[in-house]
C-alpha positions in Angstrom: 3.4 -18.8 -2.9 -0.1 -20.2 -3.2 -2.5 -19.0 -5.8 -5.0 -21.8 -5.5 -8.7 -21.3 -5.2 -9.9 -21.8 -1.6 -12.5 -24.4 -1.5 -15.5 -25.1 0.7 -16.2 -28.6 -0.6 -19.7 -29.4 -1.7 -21.8 -31.6 0.5 -21.8 -35.2 -0.4 -24.7 -36.3 -2.5 -25.9 -38.7 0.2 -25.9 -35.8 2.7 -29.2 -34.4 3.9 -28.0 -31.0 3.0 -27.0 -31.7 -0.6 -28.8 -29.9 -3.4 -27.7 -28.1 -6.6 -28.3 -24.9 -4.7 -26.2 -25.9 -1.7 -23.4 -26.8 -4.0 -23.4 -23.3 -5.4 -23.6 -21.8 -2.0 -20.6 -23.9 -0.9 -18.3 -21.2 -2.2 -20.8 -18.3 -2.7 -20.8 -18.7 -6.4 -24.4 -18.4 -7.5 -24.3 -14.7 -8.6 -20.8 -15.0 -10.1 -22.0 -18.0 -12.2 -24.8 -15.9 -13.5 -22.3 -13.2 -14.5 -20.2 -15.9 -16.2 -23.2 -17.1 -18.2 -24.0 -13.6 -19.2 -20.4 -13.1 -20.4 -20.6 -16.3 -22.4 -23.7 -14.9 -24.2 -21.8 -11.9 -25.6 -18.1 -12.6 -26.0 -16.9 -13.0 -29.6 -16.1 -16.6 -30.4 -13.8 -17.9 -33.1 -15.1 -19.9 -36.0 -14.5 -23.6 -36.1 -12.0 -25.3 -36.3 -10.4 -22.8 -34.0 -11.4 -23.7 -30.4 -13.2 -21.5 -28.0 -10.7 -20.9 -25.1 -11.8 -20.6 -21.5 -9.2 -20.1 -18.7 -9.6 -20.8 -15.0 -7.0 -18.8 -13.1 -5.9 -20.2 -9.7 -7.7 -23.5 -10.2 -6.6 -25.5 -7.2 -8.5 -28.7 -7.1 -11.1 -27.5 -9.6 -14.0 -27.7 -7.2 -14.8 -24.0 -7.6 -14.7 -24.0 -11.3 -16.5 -27.1 -12.7 -19.9 -25.6 -12.2 -19.3 -22.1 -13.7 -17.3 -23.5 -16.7 -20.0 -26.1 -17.4 -22.6 -23.4 -17.2 -20.7 -21.2 -19.6 -20.2 -24.0 -22.1 -23.9 -24.7 -22.1 -24.5 -21.1 -23.0 -21.9 -21.2 -25.7 -23.5 -24.3 -27.2 -26.5 -22.2 -28.1 -24.3 -20.0 -30.2 -22.2 -22.6 -32.0 -22.3 -26.2 -33.3 -22.1 -29.1 -30.8 -18.8 -30.3 -32.4 -17.1 -26.9 -32.1 -14.2 -27.6 -29.7 -13.9 -25.8 -26.3 -10.4 -25.8 -24.8 -10.4 -25.2 -21.0 -7.1 -24.3 -19.5 -6.7 -24.4 -15.7 -3.7 -22.5 -14.3 -2.0 -22.6 -10.9 1.5 -22.5 -9.6 3.7 -25.5 -10.2 3.4 -26.7 -6.6 -0.4 -27.1 -7.0 -1.8 -30.6 -6.7 -2.6 -31.1 -10.4 -3.4 -34.8 -9.8 -6.3 -33.7 -7.6 -7.4 -31.2 -10.3 -7.5 -33.8 -13.0 -9.3 -36.3 -10.7 -12.0 -33.6 -10.2 -12.3 -33.1 -13.9 -12.6 -36.8 -14.6 -14.8 -37.9 -11.6 -17.0 -34.9 -10.6 -20.5 -35.5 -12.0 -20.7 -31.7 -12.8 -17.5 -31.7 -14.8 -17.7 -30.3 -18.3 -15.7 -33.4 -19.5 -18.8 -35.5 -18.5 -21.3 -33.0 -19.8 -19.9 -31.9 -23.2 -18.0 -34.3 -25.5 -16.4 -31.6 -27.5 -14.7 -29.9 -24.5 -11.1 -30.6 -23.6 -9.2 -29.9 -20.4 -5.6 -28.8 -19.9 -3.4 -27.2 -17.3 -0.5 -24.8 -17.0 1.8 -24.6 -14.0 2.7 -20.9 -13.9 1.8 -18.0 -11.7 -1.0 -15.7 -12.8 1.2 -12.8 -11.8 2.9 -13.4 -15.2 1.7 -14.0 -18.7 0.6 -17.6 -19.0 -1.0 -17.9 -22.4 -0.5 -16.3 -25.9 -1.6 -12.8 -26.4 -5.2 -12.3 -27.7 -6.0 -16.0 -27.3 -8.5 -16.2 -24.4 -12.2 -15.7 -25.1 -13.6 -16.2 -21.6 -11.9 -16.3 -18.2 -12.8 -17.1 -14.6 -11.1 -16.8 -11.2 -12.7 -17.4 -7.8 -11.5 -17.4 -4.2 -7.8 -17.2 -5.4 -6.7 -13.5 -5.7 -6.4 -12.9 -2.0 -3.1 -14.7 -2.1 -0.1 -12.4 -2.4 2.8 -13.2 -4.7 5.2 -13.0 -1.8 5.4 -12.2 2.0 6.4 -8.5 2.2 7.5 -8.8 5.8 6.7 -10.9 8.9 3.6 -10.2 10.9 5.1 -10.2 14.3 2.0 -9.5 16.4 -0.6 -11.7 14.4 -0.9 -14.0 11.5 -2.7 -11.7 9.1 -1.6 -8.2 8.3 -5.3 -7.1 8.3 -5.4 -7.7 12.0 -1.9 -6.4 12.9 -1.4 -3.4 15.0 1.8 -2.5 13.2 1.2 0.3 10.7 4.4 -0.7 8.8 3.1 -4.2 8.3 -0.3 -3.1 7.1 1.3 -0.6 4.7 3.7 -3.2 3.3 0.9 -5.7 2.6 -1.3 -3.0 1.1 1.5 -2.0 -1.3 2.1 -5.7 -2.3 -1.6 -6.2 -2.8 -1.8 -3.2 -5.1 1.2 -4.4 -7.1 -0.2 -7.9 -7.4 -3.6 -6.8 -8.6 -2.0 -4.4 -11.1 0.1 -7.3 -12.5 -2.8 -9.7 -12.6 -4.9 -7.3 -14.6 -2.1 -6.2 -16.9 -1.3 -9.8 -18.0 -5.0 -10.6 -18.5 -5.1 -7.6 -20.7 -2.5 -9.2 -23.0 -4.1 -12.7 -22.9 -7.8 -11.8 -23.5 -8.9 -11.6 -27.1 -10.7 -8.4 -28.2 -14.2 -8.4 -26.6 -13.2 -11.2 -24.2 -14.4 -11.1 -20.6 -13.0 -12.1 -17.2 -15.2 -12.8 -14.2 -13.5 -12.5 -10.8 -14.7 -13.5 -7.4 -12.3 -12.4 -4.7 -12.1 -11.6 -1.0 -13.3 -8.1 -0.3 -13.6 -6.0 2.8 -16.7 -5.0 4.8 -18.2 -1.6 5.3 -15.6 -0.9 8.0 -12.7 -2.0 5.8 -12.3 -5.3 7.7 -11.3 -8.6 6.1 -13.9 -10.6 7.9 -13.5 -14.2 9.2 -12.4 -12.7 12.6 -13.9 -15.3 15.0 -12.2 -18.1 12.9 -8.9 -16.2 12.8 -9.1 -15.6 16.6 -9.6 -19.3 17.1 -6.6 -20.1 14.9 -4.3 -17.6 16.7 -5.4 -18.7 20.2 -5.0 -22.4 19.4 -1.4 -21.7 18.0 -0.6 -20.1 21.4 -1.9 -23.2 23.2 0.2 -25.5 21.0 3.4 -23.4 21.8 2.6 -23.8 25.5 2.0 -27.6 25.0 5.3 -28.0 23.2 3.7 -29.1 19.9 5.0 -25.9 18.3 8.1 -23.9 19.1 8.0 -20.2 19.8 10.4 -19.7 16.8 8.1 -21.6 14.5 5.1 -19.6 15.6 6.9 -16.2 15.2 7.8 -17.2 11.6 4.2 -17.9 10.6 2.2 -15.5 8.6 -0.7 -15.8 6.1 -0.2 -13.6 3.1 -3.8 -12.9 2.2 -5.7 -9.7 1.7 -9.1 -8.4 1.0 -9.7 -5.5 -1.3 -12.0 -2.5 -1.4 -13.7 -1.1 -4.5 -11.1 1.6 -4.6 -8.4 -1.1 -4.6 -10.0 -2.9 -7.5 -10.4 0.3 -9.5 -6.8 1.5 -8.9 -5.1 0.1 -12.1 -7.9 1.6 -14.2 -7.7 5.1 -12.8 -8.1 7.8 -13.8 -9.3 7.0 -17.3 -11.2 3.8 -16.5 -9.2 1.8 -19.0 -6.0 -0.2 -18.5 -4.4 -2.5 -21.1 -7.6 -2.1 -23.2 -9.5 -3.4 -20.2 -12.3 -1.8 -18.2 -14.5 -2.9 -15.3 -18.0 -3.6 -16.7 -19.5 -4.5 -13.3 -18.4 -4.6 -9.7 -20.2 -5.5 -6.5 -19.0 -6.0 -3.0 -21.3 -8.1 -0.8 -21.4 -10.4 2.2 -21.6 -14.1 1.3 -23.8 -16.5 3.2 -22.2 -18.6 6.0 -23.8 -21.9 5.0 -22.3 -23.6 8.0 -24.1 -21.2 10.3 -27.3 -21.7 8.3 -27.1 -25.4 9.0 -26.3 -24.8 12.7 -29.4 -22.5 13.0 -31.4 -25.4 11.7 -30.0 -28.3 13.6 -28.3 -26.7 16.6 -25.2 -29.0 16.3 -22.4 -26.8 17.5 -19.9 -29.7 17.2 -20.7 -30.0 13.5 -20.3 -26.2 13.1 -16.8 -26.3 14.7 -15.8 -29.4 12.7 -16.8 -27.8 9.4 -15.0 -24.5 9.9 -11.9 -26.3 11.3 -11.8 -28.6 8.2 -12.1 -25.6 6.0 -9.2 -23.8 7.8 -7.0 -26.9 7.5 -7.5 -27.1 3.8 -7.2 -23.4 3.2 -4.5 -22.2 5.5 -2.6 -25.0 7.2 -0.3 -25.7 4.3 0.9 -22.1 4.4 1.5 -22.3 8.1 3.6 -25.4 7.6 6.2 -23.5 5.7 7.4 -22.1 9.0 7.9 -25.5 10.7 11.4 -26.7 11.4 12.2 -29.4 8.8 14.1 -31.3 11.5 11.2 -31.3 14.0 10.7 -34.6 15.8 6.9 -34.7 15.5 5.4 -35.1 12.0 3.6 -32.2 10.5 0.4 -34.2 10.6 0.4 -34.1 14.4 0.6 -30.3 14.3 -2.2 -30.2 11.8 -4.4 -32.6 13.8 -3.9 -30.7 17.1 -4.5 -27.3 15.4 -7.7 -28.6 13.8 -9.0 -30.0 17.0 -8.3 -26.8 18.9 -10.1 -24.6 16.3 -13.1 -27.0 16.2 -13.4 -26.9 20.0 -13.3 -23.1 20.2 -15.9 -22.7 17.5 -18.1 -25.3 19.2 -17.8 -23.6 22.6 -18.8 -20.2 21.2 -20.8 -20.6 18.0 -21.0 -17.5 15.9 -21.8 -16.5 12.4 -18.7 -15.8 10.2 -18.7 -12.6 8.1 -17.5 -13.3 4.6 -16.9 -10.1 2.6 -16.5 -10.9 -1.1 -16.3 -8.9 -4.4 -17.3 -9.9 -7.9 -16.2 -8.2 -11.0 -16.7 -8.4 -14.7 -13.7 -7.1 -16.7 -13.9 -6.7 -20.4 -11.4 -6.0 -23.2 -12.2 -3.4 -25.8 -13.1 -4.9 -29.1 -10.9 -3.8 -32.0 
């Protein structure tokens, strides 16, 4: 199953929309980075020559982590000597494109490898629903836009793609149970890995005030386009019925559950939690330029990167048409629907600071 950070790629530097601020807004990271910087100010750090260890859980391509990690290292440099080594470990499942990750680290102008000569990058191909690193070894940790992925598909979502929008109570219950189990496991293993006084900053998908996942117009465009592709023969009905997207949003109660009732779990506690609605930067651009075609293309490209690989698992391996044809037709259909009916996308998110009790 996927565990990779979902990326809204930053605008190109030659784009009229590029700025340092717009890059942060690309994944709604501004406030979370501030929290990460604040954590870097207070976490205990080892004495040289032992390296300071920072971990990025669910790294994906690395686009969502280069800025926060670089910011945290800048804060740490005020507390230690410039030659004190910082070891950054990026984790993801073995199927992740680690070549793309290392290309980001080596080529992105905001990469810590370009900004700090005493920083070193590494990667581990292992699920974050298990222990990845030695106990008590991590000083500072980060995870953004990744924990919505479940560790497995509990059951098919026969009447939709997402359990959150299914009318089947059994489906919704099964996914809620899996989400609770996965969050419990993630927190438990981070409790082992974090060193005493260490902190983890998490940005994850939340739910809105009505308990909804958000993204509904985009999901509707995806579901309707899939139906059209079945009718056009690009996709078989059997392939469509086998498709599901194992993602969830969580409420404050969901995030607090492993820590109840004492407020502490595996020596961890939630130091801060906030649920909020992130800005739809594509909509902001549309409100400025009125280009509905661009709006549709941007959201369709995001959906292709974030969700199409998961849908492809349901495709018949012996199908005559290449997968790229399915991807292209699906992307065009989503773009056309968003262009025809431009609407702002609601993006409920949550950010948490979790700290480990100092010995």
